[in-house]
C-alpha positions in Angstrom: 71.9 69.2 101.2 70.0 72.3 103.2 70.3 75.6 101.2 72.4 76.9 104.0 75.0 74.1 103.2 75.3 75.0 99.5 77.9 77.0 98.6 78.3 80.1 96.4 80.9 80.2 93.2 81.6 83.3 91.3 81.9 82.3 87.5 84.5 84.2 86.5 85.1 84.8 82.5 88.6 85.9 82.3 88.6 86.2 77.9 85.4 88.3 78.5 87.1 90.6 81.2 90.2 90.9 79.1 88.8 91.2 75.8 86.3 94.4 76.8 88.8 96.1 79.3 91.3 96.0 76.1 89.0 97.4 73.2 88.0 100.4 76.0 91.5 100.7 76.7 92.9 101.4 73.1 89.9 103.8 72.7 90.8 105.6 76.1 94.4 105.8 75.3 94.3 106.9 71.7 91.7 109.3 72.2 93.7 111.0 75.0 97.1 110.6 72.6 94.8 113.2 70.5 93.6 115.4 73.1 97.2 116.0 74.3 98.9 116.1 70.5 100.8 113.3 71.9 102.5 110.4 69.1 102.1 106.8 69.9 103.3 104.3 68.1 100.8 100.9 67.8 102.9 98.7 69.9 103.0 101.4 72.7 99.4 101.8 72.5 98.6 97.9 72.3 101.0 97.5 75.3 99.7 100.0 77.6 95.9 98.7 76.9 97.0 95.2 77.2 98.7 95.8 80.8 95.3 97.7 82.1 93.2 94.9 80.6 95.5 92.2 82.3 95.1 93.8 85.7 91.3 94.2 85.2 91.1 90.5 85.4 94.0 90.4 88.2 91.8 92.2 90.8 88.4 90.8 89.3 90.1 87.5 91.2 92.3 88.4 93.7 89.7 90.3 95.7 91.4 93.1 97.5 90.6 95.3 100.3 88.1 98.1 98.6 90.7 100.9 99.6 93.3 98.6 98.2 91.5 97.7 95.0 90.7 101.6 94.8 94.2 102.8 94.9 95.6 100.3 92.6 92.5 100.1 90.0 91.7 103.8 90.0 95.6 105.4 90.3 98.2 102.9 89.5 96.8 100.7 86.8 96.2 103.9 84.7 99.4 105.7 85.8 101.6 103.2 84.3 99.6 102.4 81.0 99.9 106.2 80.6 103.6 105.8 80.9 104.0 102.9 79.3 101.8 104.2 76.5 103.4 108.0 76.2 106.9 107.0 77.3 106.4 110.6 79.4 108.3 110.8 82.8 107.9 114.3 84.7 105.5 114.6 87.1 103.7 117.5 85.6 103.0 115.9 82.1 102.3 112.6 83.4 99.5 114.3 85.9 98.1 116.2 83.0 97.7 112.9 81.0 96.4 111.2 83.8 93.4 114.4 83.9 92.7 113.9 80.4 92.7 110.0 80.1 90.0 110.2 83.4 87.7 113.1 81.9 87.3 110.7 78.4 86.6 108.3 80.5 84.0 110.0 81.7 82.6 111.2 78.9 82.7 107.5 76.7 81.1 106.1 80.1 78.5 108.7 80.1 78.2 108.4 75.9 77.7 104.8 76.0 75.3 104.7 78.9 73.0 107.1 76.9 73.4 105.5 73.2 72.5 101.8 75.2 70.4 102.8 77.1 67.8 105.2 75.7 68.2 104.9 71.7 66.2 102.6 69.4 69.5 101.7 67.9 71.5 100.2 71.0 68.6 99.8 73.1 67.7 95.8 72.3 71.0 94.7 73.6 71.7 97.4 76.0 72.7 95.7 80.0 72.0 98.8 81.3 68.5 99.5 80.0 67.4 100.0 83.8 69.4 103.4 84.4 66.9 106.2 84.0 67.0 108.5 80.9 67.4 111.5 83.4 69.9 110.7 85.0 72.1 109.3 81.5 71.2 112.6 80.2 72.8 114.1 82.9 75.8 111.9 82.9 76.4 112.7 79.6 76.1 116.4 80.0 78.1 116.6 82.6 81.2 114.6 81.3 81.1 116.2 77.9 81.5 120.2 79.5 83.7 118.7 82.1 86.4 117.0 79.2 85.8 120.4 76.5 86.7 122.3 79.6 89.5 120.3 80.3 90.4 120.1 76.7 90.3 124.2 76.7 92.3 124.7 80.0 94.8 122.2 78.8 95.9 123.8 75.2 95.5 127.4 76.5 98.0 126.2 79.6 100.5 124.2 77.0 100.3 127.0 74.3 101.1 129.4 76.4 104.4 127.8 78.0 105.5 126.0 74.6 105.4 129.2 72.3 108.2 132.4 72.1 111.7 132.5 71.2 114.5 130.9 73.0 117.9 130.7 72.4 119.4 126.9 72.1 122.4 125.0 72.6 123.6 122.5 70.5 126.2 120.2 71.0 127.7 118.5 67.5 131.0 116.6 68.0 132.6 118.8 70.9 131.1 122.1 68.6 128.7 124.0 70.6 126.5 125.8 68.4 124.3 128.5 69.5 120.9 129.5 67.9 117.5 131.3 68.1 114.4 128.9 68.4 111.1 129.4 67.9 108.5 126.9 69.9 106.4 126.0 67.1 103.1 123.3 68.4 102.4 122.8 64.7 105.3 121.1 64.3 104.3 117.2 64.8 107.2 115.9 63.3 108.4 112.6 65.0 111.2 109.8 64.1 109.6 107.0 62.5 111.0 104.6 64.3 111.8 105.7 67.9 109.0 108.2 67.6 111.3 111.0 69.0 110.2 114.5 68.4 112.1 116.4 65.6 113.0 119.8 65.6 113.9 121.8 62.3 117.0 123.5 61.7 118.6 125.7 58.9 121.1 123.1 57.0 123.5 126.0 56.7 123.9 126.6 60.2 124.8 122.8 61.0 125.6 121.4 58.0 129.6 121.7 58.2 130.0 120.5 62.1 128.9 117.0 61.0 130.9 114.5 59.3 130.8 111.4 56.9 130.8 108.9 59.7 127.7 110.6 60.4 126.0 109.2 57.4 125.4 105.6 58.5 123.2 107.4 61.6 120.5 109.4 59.2 116.8 109.1 59.5 114.3 109.9 57.2 111.4 111.7 58.8 108.4 112.1 56.3 106.0 115.5 56.3 103.5 117.2 55.3 103.0 121.0 54.6 100.6 123.3 52.6 101.5 123.0 48.8 103.4 119.6 49.6 101.4 116.5 51.2 104.3 114.2 50.4 107.8 115.6 51.9 110.9 114.0 53.2 114.3 115.3 55.5 116.8 114.2 56.4 117.6 113.7 60.2 120.4 113.4 62.7 120.7 113.2 66.9 123.0 115.7 68.5 125.0 114.9 71.1 122.8 117.3 73.1 120.3 120.0 73.4 119.8 122.6 75.7 117.7 125.3 76.5 119.2 126.7 79.1 116.2 129.3 80.3 114.1 126.3 80.5 116.0 124.4 82.6 116.0 121.7 79.5 118.8 119.3 78.3 118.0 116.4 76.3 120.8 114.0 75.0 120.4 112.3 71.6 117.7 114.9 70.4 116.8 114.8 66.6 116.9 117.6 64.3 115.9 117.9 60.7 118.0 119.6 57.9 115.5 122.5 56.0 117.6 124.0 53.1 115.9 127.1 53.1 115.7 130.0 55.3 113.2 130.2 58.6 113.8 133.5 59.2 116.4 136.5 59.3 117.0 135.7 63.6 115.3 132.5 63.6 117.1 129.5 62.9 115.7 126.7 64.4 111.8 125.2 65.0 111.7 123.3 68.0 109.4 120.4 68.8 107.2 121.5 71.4 107.5 118.3 73.1 111.3 118.9 73.9 109.7 121.8 76.7 107.9 118.9 78.4 111.1 116.9 79.4 
């Protein structure tokens, strides 16, 4: 048989492709969550990472046209990974998450290129040792600078948007309750079962509107603060929470009861994630 008649076969190790992508996706999604100060449970993180890894296997097998593979692999798959992991459906939050994910990937790519190709510790196992040192250093520095700039811009934008006092309307068993609230970016309370953001309300302002049947719906929310490392708050969902001046209305929003006084005029601390709905 002549050399021209030999048919070429590409061997694809799907288990290795899946495992490498799965692990890297976990890193990327976890770091993106930290950058964005977004809570994510382990199950959602693994589902998002597994979806991305599975699609990497599928794309490596299908051999789609270049433009279609780029559209699916660079836009579609990351977008679905983020929605699966963080469950944020509005476009603005999705774009910010998408940008943070790519900046994280860019930084990690440069970091691994530098470590594996140009350090004594990893050079012996480097699969990319042929990369020129200057290129790796430039890639790493550009990635680090771009990620740092993105983090600063995101924090400035979100802090500016998510601060200040607002009027909040709570509907509790057909009772309308209006409260002055402050949007606190330091409030990171989440209901532990469904990871819903939890706002804090003075107990005296709303307790009378709940009844005995609500006891079955009580959730316990752990928290820690200065002077108290392990505390618990009791929380309940309301029919809906509305912030008129931000055009926000959330059904089933969680509120936790605070037995003290927040402020003379402020009776509620809103969770910043609610401002992204």
